[in-house]
N, C-alpha and C positions, 0 to 999 in steps of 0.2 A: 603400499597403497592397494586396497582391495579392488577387484575387478568384478563387474556384473556381466554375465555371459548371455549371449543371444545367438540364434541361428543367423539372423540377418539384421544389420544395422543400416539405417538410412540417415544420411546427413542432409537436412533440409526438409521443411514441412510445407512447401508449396505443393501445387497440384502434382508435379512430377514425383516428388518424394512420397506423397500420399498414394499415388498410383502404384509405386513400387511396394509400399507397405501392404496394399491390398493384394497384389499379385503373390507376395510371399506368404501372407496370412492365409490365403485360400489354399495354399499347399500344406498348411498345418505347421508353418514355421513360427518360432518365437521371434518377434520383431520389436525393435526399438527404433523410434524416430527422434533424432536429436536436432534441435533448432535453436538458433541464437536469440530469437525473439519470443516474447510472451504470447503472441498471437500472430496470425497471418496478416501481413501488411504490404506485401510486394505485388508483383505482376499478377499473381493468381487471383487477387480480389480487386484489382484495379481495372478489370477489363469488362467486356460485355456479358460474360458468362455464356457466350454464344458458341455452341459446339458445332463448328462449321464443317460440313462434309462437302457441300456443293461449291465447286470452285477451287478446292484444294489441288495441289500439283498432281498431275496424272501419275498413276503408278502407285508406288509404295505409300506416299503420304496420303493419297486418297483412300487406299485400303485401310490404312491405320485409322483414319478419321471415321470410316464406317464402323470399325470394331469399337473404337472409343465411344462413339455415339451409343452403341448397343450396351456397353458397360455402364455408361451414365444412366441409361434408362433402367437397368437392373438395380443399380445402387440407389438411385433416387427413390424408387418404390420402397426400398427397405430402410433407408436412412432418414426418411421424412423430409426429403428435398423436393420441393415443388418444381415441376417442369413448367415454367411460365409460358412458353410458346413452343409450338412445333411448326416447322416449315419455313421456307424462305421465298419471298417475292423479289426477284431480280428485275428491276424496272428498266426498260430500254427507253431512254429519253430521245434518242436519235435513231434514224434508220440504220446507221453504221453499227450501233450497239445491238439492234435487233438481228443484224447479220451474224454478230458474234454468238448471240443466243441460239440462232438457228444452226450454226455450225456445232456448237456445244451439244445441241440436242441429238446430233448424229453420232456422238461418242458413247462409249459404254458408261460413262459417268452420269449420263442423263436418264438412265433407266428409271422409270417411275415418275419422271418429271413431265410437265406439260408446257408447251409454248402457247401463250395466250395472245389474242389480238388486244388492241387497246380497249375495245368495248368489253371483252371478257374480263380483262384485268380490272377495269373500273367497277364491274359488277362484284368482283371478289374482294377488292381492296380499294375502296373509294379514296381518291386523291383530290387535292384541291389546288394544285399548283397551276401556273399560267403558261408554262413553256411547252406543253404538249407531251404526249406519250406515244411511242411507236408500237409498243407491245411489252411483253414480259415473259419471264420463265418462272413457273411455280414449281418448287421442289419440296417434297414432303420429308426429306431426309435429315434436316437440321433440327436441333432443339436448343432451348435456352434455359439456363438456370440463373438465379440471382447470386452471382459469385460471392458477394460479401457475406452472405449467409450460408451458401452451399458448402464453401470450403470448411468453415468451422464445424458444420453439421457432419460433413464427411469424416473429419478427424475424430469427432466424438463417437460416431458410429464404429469407426475402426477400433477405438479403444473399448467400447462397450460390447460390441458383437464379436470382434475378432481377437480381443485381448492384446492389441498393440499397445506397447508402452511408449508414452511421450515424455521426453525430457526437454523442457523448454528453458529459455534464458540461459543457454549453455553453448559456449563456443568450443568447437573442435580445434585443438591446437596442432595436433599431429596424428597421422595415421601410419602405423607400421604393422600392417596386417599380421595377425588378427587383432592387434591392439589399437584402441582409439583413445587418445589422451585428450581430455577436456578440462576446462576450468572447474568442472563439477564432478571430478572423479574419472576413473578409467572404465572402459567398456571393452568387451571382447566379442567378436562375431566371426562366424565362419565365412560370411560373405558381406561385403560393405559396398553400399551404393552412395555416391556423393552427387547431390543435385543442387548445385550452387546458385541457380537462377542467373542473375547478372552480376554476381560477385566474381570478378576476374583475378583478384589479388590474394585470395585466401588459399585454400587447399589446391595443390597441383597447378599453381599459377603459371609455371613454365609450360605445362602442356596446354593450358588454355591459351596462353599467348601465341603459341604456334598455330592456332586455328584462325588467326586474323579476325577476331571478333571486335565488334563495337557495340555500343548501346543505342537503342532506339527510345526516344522520349515521345510520348503521345499525349494529346489533350482530349479530354472528354467532358461531357456535360450531362446533367439530368434536367429534364424539362418537366413542368407541371402537366398533369393529365389534360390532354387536349379535348377530352370528351368523346373520343372515338376509340373503339377497340380495334386493334390491328390483328388480323388472323395469323400473322407470322412476322418474322424479321423482314426488314426492308434493306435492299441495296440498290445502287443506281449505276450509271455509266462509268463513273470514276472507279468503282470497284472492279470493273472488268479489265482494267489495265494494271491492277495491283495483284489480284488473285491469279496465280499461275495457271490454274485450270482453264481460265478464259484467255489470259494474256498471252499464253504460248501458242494459241491457235493462229494460223496465218490470217484468218479473217479479222483478228484484232488490230492489225497494222493500220488500216484506214481510220479506225476509231482513235488510236493513239495519235495519229497525225492531226485529226480534227480537234482533239482535246488540247494538244500542244498549242493550237491556234486560238481556241476559244476559252480555255481555262488554264492558262499557263501558271497563274498564281496558285491555284489549287494544287496543280501537279508539283510545283516547286516546294510546297509545304507538305507533300505526301498525303493530301487529303482525299479521302473517299468516304462515302456515306454508309454507315451501318446504323440502323435504327431498331431498337428493341423496346419492349414494353413490359412493365412489371405488373404485379397483381393490383397495385394501387392506381394503375393507369398512367403512372409517370413514365417518361420516355428517356432511355439512355441513348445519347447521340454522340457520334464521333466519326472518324478521329483523324489525327494528323500524325506525321512521322518525321522526326528530325534526328539525325545521327551524330554522335560524338562519343569520344572515349569517356568523358564525364559530362553528361548533358546538364545544361543550366536548369535550375529548379523553377524558373520563372515562366509562367504561362503567358502567352501573348493574346491580348484581346483581339488583335487583327486576325489571328489564326482562328479564334473562336467565331468571329464574324464570317469567315470563309466557310466554316463547317455549317453554320446556321443558314448561310446563303444557299447551300446545296439542299438543306432541309426545306427551305422556302420554295424552291422550284418544284418540289413534289407535293408538299402538304400545305403550302400557303402560310398563313400567319403563324409566327413562332410563339409558343406558350412561354410563360416566364421561366427563366433559368433558376433552378433551386439549388443546384450544386455544380461545382467545377473542380476538376482534379487533373493531375498528371500521373503518368505511369512510365515505367521503363522496362525494357526487356532486352535480353541478349540477342544480337543480330549478327549473322554470318553468311558465308557463301552457300551453306547447306541448310536444309530444313531442321536438322538435328544431328547429333553425333553421340556415339558411345565409345569411350576410350577405356583402356585397361592399364592403368599405372602399375598395378601389381596383379598377379594371377587371380586373386580373390577380391579385387577392388574394381569397380566400374565407375567412371565419371560420365554422367549423363546430362546433356544439355539440349534443350530445344532452342534453336537459334533463329526462329522465324515468327514468334508471337503466336504459335499454334499449340501451346502446351495443353490447354483445356480440350483441344480438338483431337489431339493425337497421343496424349500422355499415357492413357491406360493401355493402349496397344504396344507402345514402346516398352512400358514396364513389363508386360506379359512376355515380351520377347527376351528382355534382359534376364529376368528371373527364370524363365523357362529354359533358356540356354544353360544357365548355371546348374540347374537341377536336372537338366536333360528330360524335360517333360513338355507336353503340349498344353500350354496354359488354357486355351479356350475350352479344351475338353475338361480340364481340372475345374474350371469355373462352374 
């Protein structure tokens, strides 16, 4: 059986795989991306497309998010990907949440952000809910793309601009570096990166099992255009106890206790509000978090109602729901990990739902270390 040779082979065409393809192609490497599906249909296109910097875990994850945001901005301009929104309004519904925002504002992560009074926030971001607002944090650091179109456009651009080869509807059966055996022939590569998403039982299943991972299922909705343009993404109090950049601050403890008392059902279903808007005015709203080794595929109307209840507290009347869907992603004790099953093979998984927010930086690090170069300089 003949073999086709490349410098770098990527297994998996989600955002993490595409990020590694870009990092390698920018170094002038011949790259192939192998994927079992005909098109992207996993976590990479079932999310908000929200490249979240503000609120990411302090330290490495936050720095990776900053770099990934910069790469998205570069790539979008060249690949014809529209940046739908820039910036984040983190709304404090309670005084305890405003205390979290004020504490966050004292950290290095808040450079360039502004703490707003309720009146200032209303002037920037008119809301129509009935439960009151204590204030807000405005961050200019975040951006949002429409993931269901951005991911295919990114792949097309990698193919046309950088000469990346895509081999789709192809399952990788075995890797014995430098050989890659698939149902569609054999490939050979000096360096192989496996990006399995939330597939735990395929390649290197034993190494994945040792990580203690599970899957997270989320529910999301698209609402019709409410007739109001939002200047940025929107989050609220519940987000401050999920995103570690806020939740790990000591000032978050009183808010956690209050939410335990006032919104236990929301917390039990892992609900926090993220609200983003598309070019057509429609709103993507979510989300919930339920964990299982094999999550049930059935969405709960009760959970959707809880998500929309949180929407209603800030924006009032809920527009018609035009789409509903579920997604899954790998979840584990760390934000991500890179494993080395063989000297020239890397297993890369983001295990926190932050692939779009940190993936480009992770890929630059992985590829850069293999070729002993500084990726950011190479870009």
